[in-house]
LOKOL-663802 format. One record per residue (C-alpha): residue number from 1; x, y, z. Coordinates in nm, 2 decimals, padded with zeros to 4 digits. Example, Ala and Ser with C-alpha at 12.3 -4.5 7.8 and 13.67 -1.06 7.14 Angstrom:
! residues 2
+-----+--------+--------+--------+
!   i !     px !     py !     pz !
+-----+--------+--------+--------+
!   1 !  01.23 ! -00.45 !  00.78 !
!   2 !  01.37 ! -00.11 !  00.71 !
+-----+--------+--------+--------+
! end
This chain:
! residues 463
+-----+--------+--------+--------+
!   i !     px !     py !     pz !
+-----+--------+--------+--------+
!   1 ! -02.41 !  03.69 ! -01.46 !
!   2 ! -02.59 !  03.36 ! -01.37 !
!   3 ! -02.94 !  03.33 ! -01.49 !
!   4 ! -03.17 !  03.33 ! -01.18 !
!   5 ! -03.46 !  03.14 ! -01.34 !
!   6 ! -03.46 !  02.82 ! -01.53 !
!   7 ! -03.56 !  02.80 ! -01.90 !
!   8 ! -03.92 !  02.74 ! -01.99 !
!   9 ! -03.87 !  02.37 ! -02.03 !
!  10 ! -03.62 !  02.36 ! -01.74 !
!  11 ! -03.34 !  02.22 ! -01.95 !
!  12 ! -02.99 !  02.25 ! -01.81 !
!  13 ! -02.75 !  02.49 ! -01.98 !
!  14 ! -02.48 !  02.36 ! -02.21 !
!  15 ! -02.14 !  02.29 ! -02.06 !
!  16 ! -01.98 !  02.58 ! -02.25 !
!  17 ! -02.25 !  02.82 ! -02.15 !
!  18 ! -02.22 !  02.72 ! -01.78 !
!  19 ! -01.84 !  02.74 ! -01.79 !
!  20 ! -01.87 !  03.10 ! -01.92 !
!  21 ! -02.05 !  03.22 ! -01.61 !
!  22 ! -01.82 !  03.46 ! -01.41 !
!  23 ! -01.87 !  03.26 ! -01.09 !
!  24 ! -01.77 !  02.94 ! -01.28 !
!  25 ! -01.47 !  03.12 ! -01.43 !
!  26 ! -01.36 !  03.21 ! -01.08 !
!  27 ! -01.37 !  02.84 ! -00.98 !
!  28 ! -01.16 !  02.76 ! -01.29 !
!  29 ! -00.91 !  03.03 ! -01.18 !
!  30 ! -00.88 !  02.88 ! -00.84 !
!  31 ! -00.89 !  02.51 ! -00.91 !
!  32 ! -00.82 !  02.46 ! -01.28 !
!  33 ! -01.04 !  02.39 ! -01.58 !
!  34 ! -01.01 !  02.00 ! -01.57 !
!  35 ! -01.15 !  01.97 ! -01.21 !
!  36 ! -01.43 !  02.22 ! -01.26 !
!  37 ! -01.53 !  02.07 ! -01.59 !
!  38 ! -01.55 !  01.72 ! -01.43 !
!  39 ! -01.76 !  01.84 ! -01.14 !
!  40 ! -01.98 !  02.05 ! -01.37 !
!  41 ! -02.06 !  01.75 ! -01.59 !
!  42 ! -02.16 !  01.55 ! -01.28 !
!  43 ! -02.38 !  01.83 ! -01.15 !
!  44 ! -02.55 !  01.86 ! -01.49 !
!  45 ! -02.63 !  01.49 ! -01.47 !
!  46 ! -02.80 !  01.57 ! -01.14 !
!  47 ! -03.00 !  01.85 ! -01.31 !
!  48 ! -03.12 !  01.60 ! -01.58 !
!  49 ! -03.21 !  01.35 ! -01.31 !
!  50 ! -03.43 !  01.62 ! -01.15 !
!  51 ! -03.22 !  01.68 ! -00.85 !
!  52 ! -03.14 !  02.04 ! -00.94 !
!  53 ! -03.37 !  02.30 ! -01.09 !
!  54 ! -03.18 !  02.63 ! -01.15 !
!  55 ! -02.84 !  02.79 ! -01.21 !
!  56 ! -02.76 !  02.89 ! -00.85 !
!  57 ! -02.82 !  02.53 ! -00.74 !
!  58 ! -02.60 !  02.41 ! -01.02 !
!  59 ! -02.32 !  02.64 ! -00.91 !
!  60 ! -02.35 !  02.54 ! -00.55 !
!  61 ! -02.34 !  02.17 ! -00.65 !
!  62 ! -02.02 !  02.23 ! -00.84 !
!  63 ! -01.86 !  02.41 ! -00.55 !
!  64 ! -01.95 !  02.13 ! -00.31 !
!  65 ! -01.82 !  01.87 ! -00.54 !
!  66 ! -01.49 !  02.05 ! -00.57 !
!  67 ! -01.46 !  02.08 ! -00.20 !
!  68 ! -01.53 !  01.71 ! -00.14 !
!  69 ! -01.29 !  01.61 ! -00.42 !
!  70 ! -01.01 !  01.83 ! -00.27 !
!  71 ! -01.07 !  01.74 !  00.09 !
!  72 ! -00.79 !  01.52 !  00.23 !
!  73 ! -00.90 !  01.16 !  00.29 !
!  74 ! -00.65 !  01.11 !  00.57 !
!  75 ! -00.73 !  01.35 !  00.85 !
!  76 ! -00.66 !  01.39 !  01.22 !
!  77 ! -00.92 !  01.27 !  01.47 !
!  78 ! -00.97 !  01.27 !  01.84 !
!  79 ! -00.92 !  00.92 !  01.97 !
!  80 ! -01.17 !  00.89 !  02.25 !
!  81 ! -01.23 !  00.51 !  02.21 !
!  82 ! -01.04 !  00.41 !  02.52 !
!  83 ! -00.78 !  00.23 !  02.32 !
!  84 ! -00.45 !  00.41 !  02.32 !
!  85 ! -00.27 !  00.23 !  02.04 !
!  86 ! -00.57 !  00.20 !  01.81 !
!  87 ! -00.47 !  00.03 !  01.48 !
!  88 ! -00.75 !  00.19 !  01.29 !
!  89 ! -00.66 !  00.53 !  01.42 !
!  90 ! -00.29 !  00.51 !  01.34 !
!  91 ! -00.14 !  00.36 !  01.66 !
!  92 !  00.14 !  00.56 !  01.82 !
!  93 !  00.13 !  00.94 !  01.80 !
!  94 !  00.47 !  01.08 !  01.72 !
!  95 !  00.67 !  01.32 !  01.93 !
!  96 !  00.76 !  01.66 !  01.80 !
!  97 !  01.12 !  01.55 !  01.74 !
!  98 !  01.01 !  01.28 !  01.50 !
!  99 !  00.78 !  01.51 !  01.31 !
! 100 !  01.06 !  01.77 !  01.28 !
! 101 !  01.29 !  01.49 !  01.15 !
! 102 !  01.04 !  01.39 !  00.89 !
! 103 !  01.00 !  01.75 !  00.77 !
! 104 !  01.37 !  01.80 !  00.75 !
! 105 !  01.43 !  01.52 !  00.50 !
! 106 !  01.10 !  01.52 !  00.32 !
! 107 !  01.15 !  01.84 !  00.12 !
! 108 !  01.47 !  01.75 ! -00.07 !
! 109 !  01.77 !  01.52 ! -00.10 !
! 110 !  01.92 !  01.34 !  00.20 !
! 111 !  02.20 !  01.10 !  00.28 !
! 112 !  01.96 !  00.80 !  00.29 !
! 113 !  02.21 !  00.56 !  00.13 !
! 114 !  02.51 !  00.78 !  00.10 !
! 115 !  02.81 !  00.78 !  00.33 !
! 116 !  02.91 !  01.14 !  00.39 !
! 117 !  03.25 !  01.05 !  00.53 !
! 118 !  03.37 !  00.82 !  00.26 !
! 119 !  03.17 !  00.97 ! -00.03 !
! 120 !  03.04 !  00.63 ! -00.12 !
! 121 !  02.72 !  00.43 ! -00.12 !
! 122 !  02.58 !  00.38 !  00.22 !
! 123 !  02.32 !  00.15 !  00.39 !
! 124 !  01.99 !  00.30 !  00.50 !
! 125 !  01.99 !  00.08 !  00.81 !
! 126 !  02.29 !  00.27 !  00.93 !
! 127 !  02.07 !  00.56 !  01.05 !
! 128 !  01.90 !  00.35 !  01.31 !
! 129 !  02.11 !  00.03 !  01.36 !
! 130 !  02.35 !  00.17 !  01.61 !
! 131 !  02.07 !  00.31 !  01.83 !
! 132 !  01.88 ! -00.02 !  01.82 !
! 133 !  02.19 ! -00.22 !  01.92 !
! 134 !  02.27 !  00.03 !  02.19 !
! 135 !  01.92 !  00.00 !  02.34 !
! 136 !  01.87 ! -00.37 !  02.30 !
! 137 !  02.22 ! -00.52 !  02.33 !
! 138 !  02.19 ! -00.68 !  01.98 !
! 139 !  02.50 ! -00.73 !  01.76 !
! 140 !  02.32 ! -00.60 !  01.45 !
! 141 !  01.98 ! -00.48 !  01.34 !
! 142 !  01.77 ! -00.41 !  01.03 !
! 143 !  01.43 ! -00.25 !  00.97 !
! 144 !  01.14 ! -00.32 !  00.74 !
! 145 !  00.79 ! -00.16 !  00.71 !
! 146 !  00.61 ! -00.35 !  00.98 !
! 147 !  00.64 ! -00.65 !  01.22 !
! 148 !  00.45 ! -00.89 !  00.99 !
! 149 !  00.70 ! -00.81 !  00.72 !
! 150 !  00.98 ! -00.86 !  00.97 !
! 151 !  00.85 ! -01.21 !  01.05 !
! 152 !  00.80 ! -01.29 !  00.68 !
! 153 !  01.15 ! -01.18 !  00.59 !
! 154 !  01.32 ! -01.36 !  00.88 !
! 155 !  01.15 ! -01.69 !  00.80 !
! 156 !  01.22 ! -01.66 !  00.43 !
! 157 !  01.58 ! -01.58 !  00.48 !
! 158 !  01.66 ! -01.84 !  00.75 !
! 159 !  01.41 ! -02.12 !  00.68 !
! 160 !  01.30 ! -02.13 !  00.32 !
! 161 !  01.20 ! -02.49 !  00.21 !
! 162 !  01.27 ! -02.62 !  00.57 !
! 163 !  01.07 ! -02.68 !  00.88 !
! 164 !  01.00 ! -02.42 !  01.16 !
! 165 !  00.89 ! -02.55 !  01.50 !
! 166 !  00.62 ! -02.35 !  01.68 !
! 167 !  00.40 ! -02.43 !  01.98 !
! 168 !  00.03 ! -02.48 !  01.90 !
! 169 ! -00.05 ! -02.23 !  02.17 !
! 170 !  00.14 ! -01.96 !  01.98 !
! 171 ! -00.02 ! -01.99 !  01.63 !
! 172 ! -00.14 ! -01.63 !  01.66 !
! 173 ! -00.37 ! -01.43 !  01.44 !
! 174 ! -00.30 ! -01.06 !  01.43 !
! 175 ! -00.53 ! -00.78 !  01.30 !
! 176 ! -00.68 ! -00.81 !  00.96 !
! 177 ! -00.69 ! -01.19 !  00.98 !
! 178 ! -00.32 ! -01.23 !  00.91 !
! 179 ! -00.23 ! -01.56 !  01.07 !
! 180 !  00.12 ! -01.69 !  01.16 !
! 181 !  00.07 ! -02.01 !  00.96 !
! 182 ! -00.02 ! -01.81 !  00.65 !
! 183 !  00.28 ! -01.59 !  00.69 !
! 184 !  00.50 ! -01.90 !  00.72 !
! 185 !  00.35 ! -02.05 !  00.41 !
! 186 !  00.42 ! -01.72 !  00.22 !
! 187 !  00.77 ! -01.73 !  00.35 !
! 188 !  00.83 ! -02.07 !  00.19 !
! 189 !  00.89 ! -02.26 !  00.51 !
! 190 !  00.69 ! -02.55 !  00.65 !
! 191 !  00.51 ! -02.52 !  00.98 !
! 192 !  00.57 ! -02.80 !  01.23 !
! 193 !  00.34 ! -02.77 !  01.53 !
! 194 !  00.45 ! -02.90 !  01.87 !
! 195 !  00.27 ! -02.95 !  02.19 !
! 196 ! -00.10 ! -02.87 !  02.24 !
! 197 ! -00.30 ! -02.55 !  02.26 !
! 198 ! -00.27 ! -02.52 !  02.63 !
! 199 !  00.05 ! -02.72 !  02.72 !
! 200 !  00.38 ! -02.75 !  02.55 !
! 201 !  00.68 ! -02.92 !  02.71 !
! 202 !  01.06 ! -02.93 !  02.64 !
! 203 !  01.03 ! -03.28 !  02.51 !
! 204 !  00.77 ! -03.17 !  02.25 !
! 205 !  01.04 ! -02.96 !  02.08 !
! 206 !  01.32 ! -03.21 !  02.13 !
! 207 !  01.12 ! -03.49 !  01.97 !
! 208 !  01.01 ! -03.28 !  01.68 !
! 209 !  01.36 ! -03.17 !  01.57 !
! 210 !  01.48 ! -03.34 !  01.26 !
! 211 !  01.73 ! -03.30 !  00.97 !
! 212 !  01.49 ! -03.05 !  00.80 !
! 213 !  01.45 ! -02.83 !  01.10 !
! 214 !  01.57 ! -02.48 !  01.03 !
! 215 !  01.49 ! -02.29 !  01.36 !
! 216 !  01.27 ! -02.28 !  01.66 !
! 217 !  01.01 ! -01.99 !  01.66 !
! 218 !  00.84 ! -01.84 !  01.97 !
! 219 !  00.56 ! -01.60 !  01.91 !
! 220 !  00.46 ! -01.37 !  02.20 !
! 221 !  00.08 ! -01.41 !  02.25 !
! 222 !  00.04 ! -01.04 !  02.28 !
! 223 ! -00.33 ! -01.02 !  02.18 !
! 224 ! -00.47 ! -01.31 !  02.39 !
! 225 ! -00.39 ! -01.52 !  02.69 !
! 226 ! -00.44 ! -01.89 !  02.76 !
! 227 ! -00.52 ! -01.94 !  03.13 !
! 228 ! -00.58 ! -02.23 !  03.36 !
! 229 ! -00.41 ! -02.57 !  03.31 !
! 230 ! -00.12 ! -02.44 !  03.09 !
! 231 !  00.25 ! -02.49 !  03.04 !
! 232 !  00.49 ! -02.32 !  02.80 !
! 233 !  00.86 ! -02.27 !  02.76 !
! 234 !  01.04 ! -01.95 !  02.82 !
! 235 !  01.31 ! -01.82 !  02.60 !
! 236 !  01.60 ! -01.97 !  02.81 !
! 237 !  01.45 ! -02.32 !  02.79 !
! 238 !  01.40 ! -02.29 !  02.42 !
! 239 !  01.75 ! -02.17 !  02.37 !
! 240 !  01.89 ! -02.46 !  02.57 !
! 241 !  01.71 ! -02.71 !  02.34 !
! 242 !  01.81 ! -02.52 !  02.03 !
! 243 !  02.18 ! -02.51 !  02.13 !
! 244 !  02.19 ! -02.88 !  02.18 !
! 245 !  02.09 ! -02.92 !  01.82 !
! 246 !  02.29 ! -02.62 !  01.68 !
! 247 !  01.97 ! -02.44 !  01.57 !
! 248 !  01.88 ! -02.07 !  01.61 !
! 249 !  01.59 ! -01.94 !  01.81 !
! 250 !  01.37 ! -01.66 !  01.67 !
! 251 !  01.12 ! -01.47 !  01.89 !
! 252 !  00.84 ! -01.26 !  01.75 !
! 253 !  00.77 ! -01.01 !  02.03 !
! 254 !  00.48 ! -00.83 !  01.86 !
! 255 !  00.47 ! -00.51 !  02.05 !
! 256 !  00.80 ! -00.53 !  02.22 !
! 257 !  00.93 ! -00.28 !  02.47 !
! 258 !  01.27 ! -00.12 !  02.51 !
! 259 !  01.21 ! -00.04 !  02.88 !
! 260 !  01.06 ! -00.21 !  03.19 !
! 261 !  00.69 ! -00.11 !  03.17 !
! 262 !  00.64 ! -00.21 !  03.53 !
! 263 !  00.88 !  00.07 !  03.64 !
! 264 !  00.62 !  00.31 !  03.50 !
! 265 !  00.34 !  00.15 !  03.69 !
! 266 !  00.22 ! -00.04 !  03.38 !
! 267 !  00.17 ! -00.42 !  03.33 !
! 268 !  00.47 ! -00.62 !  03.24 !
! 269 !  00.57 ! -00.67 !  02.88 !
! 270 !  00.87 ! -00.85 !  02.74 !
! 271 !  01.18 ! -00.63 !  02.72 !
! 272 !  01.38 ! -00.68 !  02.40 !
! 273 !  01.72 ! -00.66 !  02.58 !
! 274 !  01.62 ! -00.93 !  02.83 !
! 275 !  01.49 ! -01.16 !  02.56 !
! 276 !  01.82 ! -01.13 !  02.37 !
! 277 !  02.02 ! -01.17 !  02.69 !
! 278 !  01.85 ! -01.51 !  02.74 !
! 279 !  02.04 ! -01.63 !  02.43 !
! 280 !  01.77 ! -01.57 !  02.16 !
! 281 !  01.93 ! -01.53 !  01.82 !
! 282 !  01.68 ! -01.30 !  01.65 !
! 283 !  01.39 ! -01.09 !  01.78 !
! 284 !  01.13 ! -00.90 !  01.58 !
! 285 !  00.90 ! -00.62 !  01.72 !
! 286 !  00.70 ! -00.32 !  01.61 !
! 287 !  00.81 !  00.04 !  01.60 !
! 288 !  00.46 !  00.19 !  01.63 !
! 289 !  00.33 !  00.02 !  01.95 !
! 290 !  00.50 !  00.04 !  02.29 !
! 291 !  00.82 !  00.19 !  02.14 !
! 292 !  00.61 !  00.50 !  02.04 !
! 293 !  00.75 !  00.55 !  01.69 !
! 294 !  00.64 !  00.52 !  01.33 !
! 295 !  00.52 !  00.20 !  01.17 !
! 296 !  00.82 ! -00.03 !  01.13 !
! 297 !  00.93 ! -00.39 !  01.19 !
! 298 !  01.25 ! -00.40 !  01.38 !
! 299 !  01.48 ! -00.71 !  01.35 !
! 300 !  01.76 ! -00.74 !  01.60 !
! 301 !  02.01 ! -01.00 !  01.71 !
! 302 !  02.31 ! -01.21 !  01.59 !
! 303 !  02.53 ! -01.02 !  01.34 !
! 304 !  02.57 ! -01.34 !  01.13 !
! 305 !  02.19 ! -01.40 !  01.10 !
! 306 !  02.11 ! -01.03 !  01.05 !
! 307 !  02.36 ! -01.02 !  00.77 !
! 308 !  02.19 ! -01.32 !  00.60 !
! 309 !  01.85 ! -01.15 !  00.65 !
! 310 !  01.97 ! -00.82 !  00.50 !
! 311 !  02.10 ! -01.00 !  00.19 !
! 312 !  01.76 ! -01.15 !  00.11 !
! 313 !  01.60 ! -01.01 ! -00.21 !
! 314 !  01.28 ! -00.96 !  00.00 !
! 315 !  01.46 ! -00.70 !  00.21 !
! 316 !  01.46 ! -00.45 ! -00.07 !
! 317 !  01.09 ! -00.51 ! -00.13 !
! 318 !  01.01 ! -00.45 !  00.24 !
! 319 !  01.25 ! -00.18 !  00.33 !
! 320 !  01.15 !  00.15 !  00.50 !
! 321 !  01.16 !  00.49 !  00.33 !
! 322 !  01.35 !  00.80 !  00.45 !
! 323 !  01.05 !  00.94 !  00.64 !
! 324 !  01.01 !  00.63 !  00.85 !
! 325 !  01.38 !  00.60 !  00.92 !
! 326 !  01.40 !  00.97 !  01.01 !
! 327 !  01.11 !  00.94 !  01.26 !
! 328 !  01.24 !  00.61 !  01.41 !
! 329 !  01.59 !  00.75 !  01.46 !
! 330 !  01.44 !  01.06 !  01.64 !
! 331 !  01.23 !  00.85 !  01.87 !
! 332 !  01.52 !  00.61 !  01.95 !
! 333 !  01.74 !  00.91 !  02.05 !
! 334 !  01.48 !  01.00 !  02.31 !
! 335 !  01.55 !  00.67 !  02.49 !
! 336 !  01.90 !  00.80 !  02.56 !
! 337 !  01.75 !  01.00 !  02.86 !
! 338 !  01.53 !  00.78 !  03.08 !
! 339 !  01.46 !  01.07 !  03.31 !
! 340 !  01.26 !  01.26 !  03.04 !
! 341 !  01.15 !  00.97 !  02.83 !
! 342 !  00.79 !  00.93 !  02.95 !
! 343 !  00.71 !  01.30 !  02.90 !
! 344 !  00.87 !  01.32 !  02.56 !
! 345 !  00.72 !  01.00 !  02.40 !
! 346 !  00.35 !  01.06 !  02.37 !
! 347 !  00.26 !  00.69 !  02.38 !
! 348 !  00.43 !  00.65 !  02.72 !
! 349 !  00.28 !  00.98 !  02.85 !
! 350 ! -00.07 !  00.88 !  02.75 !
! 351 ! -00.04 !  00.53 !  02.91 !
! 352 !  00.09 !  00.67 !  03.24 !
! 353 ! -00.17 !  00.95 !  03.28 !
! 354 ! -00.34 !  00.94 !  03.62 !
! 355 ! -00.72 !  00.89 !  03.64 !
! 356 ! -00.77 !  01.21 !  03.84 !
! 357 ! -00.58 !  01.41 !  03.58 !
! 358 ! -00.80 !  01.26 !  03.30 !
! 359 ! -01.11 !  01.33 !  03.51 !
! 360 ! -01.02 !  01.70 !  03.54 !
! 361 ! -01.00 !  01.73 !  03.17 !
! 362 ! -01.33 !  01.56 !  03.12 !
! 363 ! -01.50 !  01.79 !  03.37 !
! 364 ! -01.37 !  02.09 !  03.18 !
! 365 ! -01.53 !  01.96 !  02.86 !
! 366 ! -01.87 !  01.85 !  03.00 !
! 367 ! -02.06 !  02.19 !  02.98 !
! 368 ! -01.96 !  02.24 !  02.62 !
! 369 ! -02.06 !  01.89 !  02.52 !
! 370 ! -02.39 !  01.91 !  02.70 !
! 371 ! -02.48 !  02.23 !  02.51 !
! 372 ! -02.37 !  02.08 !  02.18 !
! 373 ! -02.55 !  01.75 !  02.23 !
! 374 ! -02.88 !  01.92 !  02.33 !
! 375 ! -03.16 !  01.86 !  02.57 !
! 376 ! -03.24 !  01.51 !  02.43 !
! 377 ! -02.92 !  01.38 !  02.59 !
! 378 ! -02.79 !  01.36 !  02.94 !
! 379 ! -02.41 !  01.41 !  02.97 !
! 380 ! -02.22 !  01.31 !  03.28 !
! 381 ! -01.88 !  01.16 !  03.39 !
! 382 ! -01.81 !  00.80 !  03.46 !
! 383 ! -01.51 !  00.59 !  03.55 !
! 384 ! -01.40 !  00.36 !  03.27 !
! 385 ! -01.10 !  00.14 !  03.19 !
! 386 ! -00.88 !  00.22 !  02.89 !
! 387 ! -00.68 ! -00.05 !  02.71 !
! 388 ! -00.33 ! -00.03 !  02.56 !
! 389 ! -00.44 ! -00.17 !  02.23 !
! 390 ! -00.27 ! -00.31 !  01.91 !
! 391 ! -00.24 ! -00.65 !  02.07 !
! 392 ! -00.05 ! -00.53 !  02.38 !
! 393 ! -00.16 ! -00.68 !  02.71 !
! 394 ! -00.51 ! -00.77 !  02.61 !
! 395 ! -00.64 ! -00.85 !  02.96 !
! 396 ! -00.48 ! -00.55 !  03.13 !
! 397 ! -00.67 ! -00.22 !  03.16 !
! 398 ! -00.59 !  00.13 !  03.28 !
! 399 ! -00.82 !  00.34 !  03.51 !
! 400 ! -00.96 !  00.63 !  03.32 !
! 401 ! -01.25 !  00.88 !  03.30 !
! 402 ! -01.51 !  00.93 !  03.02 !
! 403 ! -01.78 !  01.17 !  02.92 !
! 404 ! -02.10 !  00.96 !  02.90 !
! 405 ! -02.39 !  01.05 !  02.68 !
! 406 ! -02.73 !  00.89 !  02.73 !
! 407 ! -03.06 !  00.95 !  02.54 !
! 408 ! -03.37 !  01.06 !  02.74 !
! 409 ! -03.59 !  00.85 !  02.50 !
! 410 ! -03.78 !  00.59 !  02.68 !
! 411 ! -03.78 !  00.34 !  02.39 !
! 412 ! -03.47 !  00.12 !  02.39 !
! 413 ! -03.46 !  00.09 !  02.01 !
! 414 ! -03.50 !  00.46 !  01.96 !
! 415 ! -03.22 !  00.53 !  02.22 !
! 416 ! -02.99 !  00.30 !  02.02 !
! 417 ! -03.07 !  00.48 !  01.70 !
! 418 ! -03.02 !  00.82 !  01.85 !
! 419 ! -02.68 !  00.72 !  02.00 !
! 420 ! -02.57 !  00.60 !  01.65 !
! 421 ! -02.68 !  00.93 !  01.50 !
! 422 ! -02.50 !  01.13 !  01.77 !
! 423 ! -02.18 !  00.93 !  01.71 !
! 424 ! -02.22 !  01.01 !  01.34 !
! 425 ! -02.25 !  01.38 !  01.43 !
! 426 ! -01.93 !  01.36 !  01.63 !
! 427 ! -01.75 !  01.19 !  01.34 !
! 428 ! -01.88 !  01.47 !  01.11 !
! 429 ! -01.71 !  01.75 !  01.30 !
! 430 ! -01.42 !  01.94 !  01.14 !
! 431 ! -01.19 !  01.75 !  01.38 !
! 432 ! -01.38 !  01.42 !  01.40 !
! 433 ! -01.44 !  01.27 !  01.74 !
! 434 ! -01.43 !  00.89 !  01.77 !
! 435 ! -01.59 !  00.73 !  02.07 !
! 436 ! -01.76 !  00.40 !  02.15 !
! 437 ! -02.11 !  00.28 !  02.22 !
! 438 ! -02.15 !  00.05 !  02.52 !
! 439 ! -02.41 ! -00.02 !  02.78 !
! 440 ! -02.68 !  00.20 !  02.62 !
! 441 ! -02.44 !  00.50 !  02.63 !
! 442 ! -02.19 !  00.68 !  02.40 !
! 443 ! -01.86 !  00.69 !  02.59 !
! 444 ! -01.58 !  00.94 !  02.51 !
! 445 ! -01.27 !  00.82 !  02.70 !
! 446 ! -01.06 !  01.13 !  02.77 !
! 447 ! -00.72 !  00.95 !  02.83 !
! 448 ! -00.59 !  01.05 !  02.49 !
! 449 ! -00.71 !  01.41 !  02.50 !
! 450 ! -00.43 !  01.62 !  02.66 !
! 451 ! -00.53 !  01.96 !  02.52 !
! 452 ! -00.90 !  02.01 !  02.56 !
! 453 ! -00.92 !  02.36 !  02.39 !
! 454 ! -00.98 !  02.25 !  02.03 !
! 455 ! -01.23 !  01.99 !  02.13 !
! 456 ! -01.42 !  02.24 !  02.35 !
! 457 ! -01.42 !  02.49 !  02.06 !
! 458 ! -01.59 !  02.24 !  01.83 !
! 459 ! -01.87 !  02.20 !  02.08 !
! 460 ! -01.93 !  02.57 !  02.13 !
! 461 ! -02.30 !  02.65 !  02.04 !
! 462 ! -02.35 !  03.00 !  01.89 !
! 463 ! -02.56 !  03.23 !  02.12 !
+-----+--------+--------+--------+
! end
């Protein structure tokens, strides 16, 4: 039994007494004594602070604390921001084949670094290297945990305590304020800037090369563009200069693509195979952007240089685990069939969705959203433009359709507050919905919502 009324002086029960209540013992049986005891002590502190007044409230507070404590922090969300590869929302969604591959090796032992044929120690890169080489034309490849790590490793292995030449117009900053000059400093090499912000010529590189030059680095400006009076070198020009001085060329592609995106009706993005075919010695690119796989930094190119990179002590610190490698291998296998690739890789499928198809999904959701939002808001459809995201093609957009919510309040400040509160309500749903506020509206871009049933169910208002 739980006492229904507080004591005369409203003092909280002792810990031992409260733990003895049958309802509290049921919580102990379900969740263990340590967790219940911890949450009970916190709730008793609330009672002493005047926030609780009786035993039922205490029990409820303990139950709620347990639920919050055990709720997963990392949870699925609906990405309705209009940014397909959203870094904050996990970038590329994985295909079923990759998820199955993760599950297959996650539960027990695997041949991560074991050669089943020779019964000897193996190399974890072997699970993906052949596929990377097959799809890019590289002689060799290795993989680390993201592309920033890939650049760090390459520079440290090939240019430690020496100079690296980079055009001023390519001194990029990626998400989280990680700047290329900072990465170079951590890699132990010295940055040598050439050219100007908007114009770099072949002579700028040639005149800067000296006895301490280790390599020429080209960074793809994937998250910005310099327009107007500009000049830069392509890979072939850079290779020609480097070869004359017996130096390697490294290209950081950022997103990187294994296929011609223009063939899918999308804006052009450098293709890894074409960059290597131009004579570049080493390229780095991401696994969780246009490739559509898990977070990884892929390094491909010359067998000699990849071997040197692989032998670096940093490689072990930056290597991928078995789950990443399993997922990456599964995604790379899908590239073996170009005819089915777009439909089987979610990233490519989402990027190539037609606006009319997206609009039809939005129309199906509109009545449920209007009922859920209430009479204080007007819900309609509008044309919007999605973006690829994660630094890919920053100036290029994709025609899309969105659900638009606008407040009926006549006061601008009040409308703004109500939109923020509505966005908070959406984020508080069992399957959180993430949109964006723009132009006095809350926009829910429907490009990344292929199955509308779960979303509509969340918005169902009980009759």
